[in-house]
SEDONU-747085 format. One record per residue (C-alpha): residue number from 1; x, y, z. Coordinates in steps of 0.02 Angstrom, whole numbers. Example, Ala and Ser with C-alpha at 12.3 -4.5 7.8 and 13.67 -1.06 7.14 Angstrom:
REM SEDONU-747085
k->1	px->615	py->-225	pz->390
k->2	px->684	py->-53	pz->357
END
This chain:
REM SEDONU-747085
k->1	px->4855	py->1833	pz->6166
k->2	px->4826	py->1672	pz->6261
k->3	px->4805	py->1691	pz->6449
k->4	px->4950	py->1571	pz->6484
k->5	px->5066	py->1673	pz->6372
k->6	px->5018	py->1830	pz->6465
k->7	px->5061	py->1748	pz->6631
k->8	px->5228	py->1690	pz->6561
k->9	px->5265	py->1868	pz->6502
k->10	px->5223	py->1936	pz->6675
k->11	px->5340	py->1810	pz->6756
k->12	px->5475	py->1856	pz->6629
k->13	px->5452	py->2040	pz->6674
k->14	px->5470	py->2000	pz->6859
k->15	px->5631	py->1905	pz->6822
k->16	px->5698	py->2054	pz->6724
k->17	px->5661	py->2171	pz->6869
k->18	px->5745	py->2052	pz->6991
k->19	px->5898	py->2040	pz->6878
k->20	px->5908	py->2230	pz->6873
k->21	px->5898	py->2241	pz->7062
k->22	px->6031	py->2106	pz->7072
k->23	px->6147	py->2210	pz->6963
k->24	px->6130	py->2356	pz->7085
k->25	px->6174	py->2245	pz->7233
k->26	px->6319	py->2165	pz->7140
k->27	px->6405	py->2325	pz->7081
k->28	px->6494	py->2363	pz->7247
k->29	px->6566	py->2187	pz->7249
k->30	px->6626	py->2185	pz->7069
k->31	px->6698	py->2361	pz->7049
k->32	px->6850	py->2331	pz->7162
k->33	px->6895	py->2179	pz->7058
k->34	px->6876	py->2279	pz->6897
k->35	px->6988	py->2418	pz->6969
k->36	px->7130	py->2291	pz->6981
k->37	px->7126	py->2267	pz->6792
k->38	px->7244	py->2397	pz->6720
k->39	px->7147	py->2425	pz->6561
k->40	px->6985	py->2469	pz->6651
k->41	px->7061	py->2565	pz->6798
k->42	px->7075	py->2725	pz->6697
k->43	px->6894	py->2715	pz->6636
k->44	px->6811	py->2665	pz->6800
k->45	px->6682	py->2805	pz->6785
k->46	px->6624	py->2735	pz->6619
k->47	px->6617	py->2560	pz->6695
k->48	px->6508	py->2625	pz->6837
k->49	px->6395	py->2712	pz->6711
k->50	px->6377	py->2554	pz->6606
k->51	px->6333	py->2444	pz->6755
k->52	px->6205	py->2566	pz->6824
k->53	px->6130	py->2592	pz->6650
k->54	px->6116	py->2403	pz->6629
k->55	px->6026	py->2385	pz->6796
k->56	px->5911	py->2531	pz->6758
k->57	px->5865	py->2464	pz->6586
k->58	px->5830	py->2291	pz->6654
k->59	px->5714	py->2362	pz->6786
k->60	px->5630	py->2479	pz->6663
k->61	px->5604	py->2344	pz->6531
k->62	px->5538	py->2220	pz->6659
k->63	px->5419	py->2348	pz->6732
k->64	px->5353	py->2394	pz->6559
k->65	px->5325	py->2210	pz->6520
k->66	px->5234	py->2181	pz->6685
k->67	px->5120	py->2332	pz->6668
k->68	px->5079	py->2304	pz->6484
k->69	px->5037	py->2121	pz->6508
k->70	px->4943	py->2154	pz->6671
k->71	px->4837	py->2281	pz->6576
k->72	px->4802	py->2151	pz->6441
k->73	px->4756	py->2023	pz->6574
k->74	px->4638	py->2138	pz->6668
k->75	px->4554	py->2201	pz->6509
k->76	px->4531	py->2022	pz->6450
k->77	px->4452	py->1973	pz->6617
k->78	px->4334	py->2123	pz->6615
k->79	px->4282	py->2083	pz->6436
k->80	px->4244	py->1901	pz->6479
k->81	px->4134	py->1945	pz->6628
END
């Protein structure tokens, strides 16, 4: 893979991790608004689960992307030296 593409993938992974962290910080602000919606008030536990799962998966996917592409980048640099 081209070195520039690897750097872009690493940046994309960082953005995914930041989005996941943002979800965790946003949950306490959004849940009270969701509780006011009658339809979701009865399933608030499921809503919590979905938000936390979304944040966790974003962080996990971003971290995997960062580590995999960082490994490619470091192995490419060691092979070129």
